[in-house]
C-alpha positions as CSV (number, residue, x, y, z in Angstrom):
1,M,4.6,55.4,-33.1
2,S,5.9,52.0,-33.6
3,L,7.6,50.9,-36.9
4,P,5.8,48.2,-38.9
5,Q,7.3,44.7,-38.6
6,V,9.6,43.5,-41.4
7,P,8.3,40.3,-43.0
8,P,10.6,37.2,-42.8
9,S,13.2,37.0,-45.6
10,R,12.8,34.4,-48.3
11,V,15.3,32.6,-50.5
12,F,14.9,33.3,-54.2
13,L,18.2,31.9,-55.5
14,E,20.4,28.9,-54.6
15,L,23.9,28.3,-56.0
16,V,24.6,24.6,-56.7
17,P,27.1,22.8,-58.8
18,W,26.2,22.1,-62.5
19,A,26.4,18.4,-61.7
20,D,23.5,18.8,-59.1
21,R,20.8,18.8,-61.7
22,G,18.4,16.6,-59.7
23,Q,17.5,19.4,-57.4
24,E,16.2,21.6,-60.2
25,N,12.7,23.1,-59.5
26,N,12.6,21.6,-56.0
27,P,11.0,23.7,-53.2
28,V,13.3,25.5,-50.7
29,S,12.8,26.2,-47.0
30,G,11.4,29.7,-47.7
31,G,8.4,28.3,-49.5
32,E,9.4,29.7,-52.9
33,T,10.4,27.6,-55.9
34,L,13.8,27.8,-57.6
35,T,13.6,29.1,-61.1
36,G,16.3,26.8,-62.5
37,L,19.2,29.3,-62.3
38,R,22.5,27.6,-61.9
39,R,26.0,28.7,-61.5
40,A,29.2,26.9,-62.5
41,L,31.5,25.5,-59.8
42,P,34.6,27.6,-58.8
43,S,37.8,26.4,-60.5
44,T,39.1,24.8,-57.4
45,Q,35.9,22.7,-57.0
46,A,35.7,21.8,-60.7
47,Q,39.2,20.3,-60.6
48,S,38.0,17.9,-57.8
49,V,35.4,16.4,-60.1
50,P,36.8,13.0,-61.2
51,R,37.7,12.6,-64.8
52,E,37.0,9.2,-66.5
53,V,37.6,7.3,-69.7
54,H,35.2,4.6,-70.8
55,V,36.5,1.9,-73.0
56,S,35.4,-1.6,-74.2
57,G,37.5,-4.6,-74.9
58,T,36.9,-7.9,-76.7
59,A,38.8,-11.1,-76.9
60,E,38.4,-14.6,-78.5
61,V,40.3,-17.6,-77.3
62,S,40.2,-21.3,-78.3
63,A,41.3,-24.6,-76.9
64,N,41.7,-28.0,-78.5
65,P,40.0,-31.0,-76.8
66,N,42.2,-32.4,-74.0
67,R,40.7,-35.9,-73.8
68,A,39.9,-38.7,-76.3
69,Q,38.0,-41.9,-75.7
70,V,38.3,-45.1,-77.7
71,T,36.2,-48.2,-77.3
72,V,37.5,-51.7,-78.2
73,R,34.8,-54.4,-78.5
74,V,35.6,-58.2,-78.5
75,S,32.9,-60.8,-79.0
76,S,32.5,-64.5,-79.6
77,T,29.5,-66.8,-80.2
78,K,30.0,-70.6,-79.5
79,E,27.9,-73.6,-78.9
80,A,29.7,-74.2,-75.6
81,A,29.7,-71.5,-72.9
82,T,33.4,-72.2,-71.9
83,E,34.6,-71.8,-75.5
84,A,32.9,-68.4,-75.9
85,K,34.4,-67.2,-72.6
86,K,37.8,-68.5,-73.4
87,S,37.9,-66.9,-76.9
88,V,36.9,-63.5,-75.5
89,C,39.1,-63.6,-72.4
90,R,42.2,-64.6,-74.4
91,R,42.0,-61.5,-76.6
92,L,40.9,-59.3,-73.7
93,D,44.0,-60.2,-71.7
94,Y,46.2,-59.4,-74.7
95,I,44.5,-56.0,-75.1
96,T,44.9,-55.0,-71.4
97,Q,48.5,-56.2,-71.3
98,S,49.3,-54.2,-74.4
99,L,47.8,-51.1,-72.8
100,Q,49.9,-51.6,-69.6
101,Q,53.1,-52.0,-71.7
102,Q,52.3,-48.7,-73.4
103,G,52.2,-47.0,-70.0
104,L,48.4,-46.4,-69.6
105,Q,47.2,-46.1,-66.0
106,A,44.6,-48.4,-64.7
107,E,42.2,-45.6,-64.0
108,N,42.1,-44.7,-67.7
109,V,40.9,-48.2,-68.7
110,T,37.4,-49.6,-68.0
111,V,36.4,-53.2,-68.8
112,T,32.9,-54.4,-69.0
113,K,31.7,-58.0,-69.8
114,D,28.3,-59.3,-71.1
115,F,27.4,-63.0,-71.3
116,R,24.1,-64.2,-72.7
117,R,22.5,-67.0,-74.6
118,V,21.5,-66.6,-78.2
119,E,19.1,-69.3,-79.4
120,N,21.2,-72.5,-79.2
121,A,24.5,-70.8,-78.6
122,Y,26.3,-68.6,-76.1
123,H,27.4,-65.1,-76.8
124,M,30.0,-63.2,-74.8
125,E,31.1,-59.6,-75.4
126,A,33.7,-57.5,-73.7
127,E,34.2,-53.8,-74.0
128,V,37.3,-51.9,-73.2
129,C,36.9,-48.1,-72.8
130,I,40.2,-46.3,-73.0
131,T,40.7,-42.6,-72.1
132,F,43.7,-40.9,-73.6
133,T,45.4,-37.6,-72.8
134,E,48.1,-38.0,-75.5
135,F,46.6,-38.2,-78.9
136,G,49.8,-39.5,-80.5
137,K,49.9,-42.4,-78.1
138,M,46.3,-43.1,-78.9
139,Q,47.0,-43.4,-82.6
140,N,49.9,-45.7,-82.0
141,I,47.9,-48.1,-79.8
142,C,44.9,-48.2,-82.1
143,N,47.1,-49.0,-85.1
144,F,48.9,-51.7,-83.1
145,L,45.7,-53.4,-82.0
146,V,44.3,-53.3,-85.6
147,E,47.4,-55.0,-86.8
148,K,47.6,-57.7,-84.2
149,L,44.0,-58.6,-83.7
150,D,41.5,-60.2,-86.1
151,S,38.3,-58.7,-87.5
152,S,36.2,-59.8,-84.6
153,V,37.8,-57.0,-82.6
154,V,36.1,-53.6,-83.4
155,I,37.8,-50.4,-82.5
156,S,35.6,-47.3,-82.5
157,P,36.7,-44.0,-83.9
158,P,38.1,-41.7,-81.2
159,H,35.7,-39.3,-79.5
160,F,37.3,-36.0,-78.5
161,Y,36.0,-33.9,-75.7
162,H,36.9,-31.3,-73.0
163,T,37.0,-31.8,-69.3
164,P,34.7,-29.4,-67.4
165,G,37.6,-27.6,-65.7
166,S,39.3,-26.8,-69.1
167,V,36.1,-25.2,-70.4
168,E,35.7,-23.0,-67.3
169,N,39.4,-22.0,-67.6
170,L,38.8,-21.0,-71.2
171,R,35.9,-18.7,-70.2
172,R,38.0,-17.0,-67.6
173,Q,40.9,-16.6,-70.0
174,A,38.6,-14.9,-72.6
175,C,37.4,-12.4,-69.9
176,L,40.9,-11.6,-68.7
177,V,42.3,-11.1,-72.2
178,A,39.4,-8.7,-73.0
179,V,40.1,-6.7,-69.8
180,E,43.8,-6.5,-70.8
181,N,42.8,-5.3,-74.3
182,A,40.6,-2.6,-72.8
183,W,43.3,-1.5,-70.4
184,R,45.8,-1.2,-73.3
185,K,43.3,0.8,-75.3
186,A,42.6,3.2,-72.4
187,Q,46.4,3.5,-71.8
188,E,47.0,4.6,-75.4
189,V,44.1,7.0,-75.4
190,C,45.5,8.7,-72.2
191,N,49.0,8.9,-73.6
192,F,47.6,10.4,-76.8
193,V,45.9,13.3,-75.0
194,G,48.7,13.8,-72.5
195,Q,47.0,12.3,-69.4
196,T,47.8,9.5,-67.0
197,L,45.6,6.5,-66.7
198,G,44.4,5.8,-63.1
199,K,42.8,2.9,-61.4
200,P,39.7,1.1,-62.8
201,L,36.4,2.3,-61.3
202,L,34.1,-0.2,-63.0
203,I,34.6,-3.5,-64.8
204,K,31.6,-5.1,-66.4
205,E,31.4,-8.1,-68.7
206,D,28.7,-7.2,-71.2
207,E,28.7,-10.2,-73.4
208,T,30.0,-13.8,-73.6
209,K,29.8,-16.4,-76.4
210,E,30.9,-20.0,-76.6
211,W,30.8,-22.4,-79.5
212,E,32.3,-25.6,-80.7
213,G,34.1,-26.1,-84.0
214,Q,33.8,-23.7,-87.0
215,I,30.6,-22.5,-88.5
216,D,31.1,-24.4,-91.7
217,D,31.7,-27.6,-89.7
218,H,28.0,-28.0,-88.8
219,Q,27.2,-28.2,-92.5
220,S,29.4,-31.3,-92.8
221,S,28.5,-32.9,-89.5
222,G,27.0,-35.9,-91.3
223,L,30.5,-36.7,-92.6
224,L,32.1,-36.6,-89.2
225,S,32.5,-40.4,-89.0
226,S,34.7,-40.3,-92.1
227,S,36.8,-37.3,-91.0
228,T,40.5,-37.5,-90.3
229,I,41.9,-37.2,-86.7
230,Q,42.9,-33.6,-87.3
231,Q,39.4,-32.8,-88.7
232,K,37.8,-34.3,-85.6
233,I,40.0,-32.3,-83.3
234,K,39.2,-29.1,-85.2
235,S,35.5,-29.9,-85.0
236,S,35.8,-30.5,-81.2
237,T,37.7,-27.3,-80.6
238,I,35.9,-24.9,-78.3
239,H,35.9,-21.1,-78.8
240,A,35.0,-18.5,-76.2
241,A,34.5,-14.8,-76.7
242,S,34.1,-12.0,-74.1
243,K,33.3,-8.3,-74.3
244,V,33.9,-6.1,-71.3
245,F,33.2,-2.4,-70.5
246,I,35.6,-0.6,-68.1
247,T,35.7,2.9,-66.6
248,F,39.1,4.2,-65.6
249,E,40.0,7.2,-63.6
250,V,42.1,9.8,-65.4
251,T,44.7,11.8,-63.5
252,G,46.8,14.7,-64.6
253,K,50.1,14.0,-66.2
254,E,52.9,14.4,-63.7
255,K,55.5,17.1,-64.5
256,K,59.1,15.9,-64.7
257,K,61.4,17.5,-62.2
258,K,64.1,19.6,-63.5
259,H,67.6,18.6,-62.6
260,L,70.0,21.3,-61.7
């Protein structure tokens, strides 16, 4: 008499790490469904799971404008065309020579001329656009021209601005300072709990902001033309802020060797 055949075995339990929660209630090869039973990792495997510290860091930096532009306008209206040209060119030559004597480079000075007829007279106007990188020198030159030239010469208030490269550098600086602040925070946390800070695993810039001047400056923007030089510089100062999120690896604190 032959023995009855033993049915094929089926798996009713699978041991997986606690971290492997995505496989819960998935079908197994034996056709049965896991009942959600889990078992913790052995101590040797648990120690291999990376430990992390998550911190955020913020920073705000600012930069004053690095350029200023001043426009000097010279005009004359005469019945004779030669007289109008002569009057403007004489003062224009004096202005350009004064700028050269003050050490301004030619690439920072732009001269444009406009000559037209107005009714029965001739009108000539010249405009000298000067770009300054030294604001102290700008004030000295403008004061000198006001003193030496007559009222027909009009000097515009300085316009302060930033070059594109300086603004981009400010954005990068804000991000780097925020990363440094986050690293210091993580370092202090690890030292406090007796651990060693490892390498960064993730660096993410969550938020960036950029604005010009102070918040209260916009309320008095209508009085900007009558502001002092320092007030105009303050209103043209650009601020940049950055917020970063960083994940660091945490390693065990190394034991100090005993010296015999």
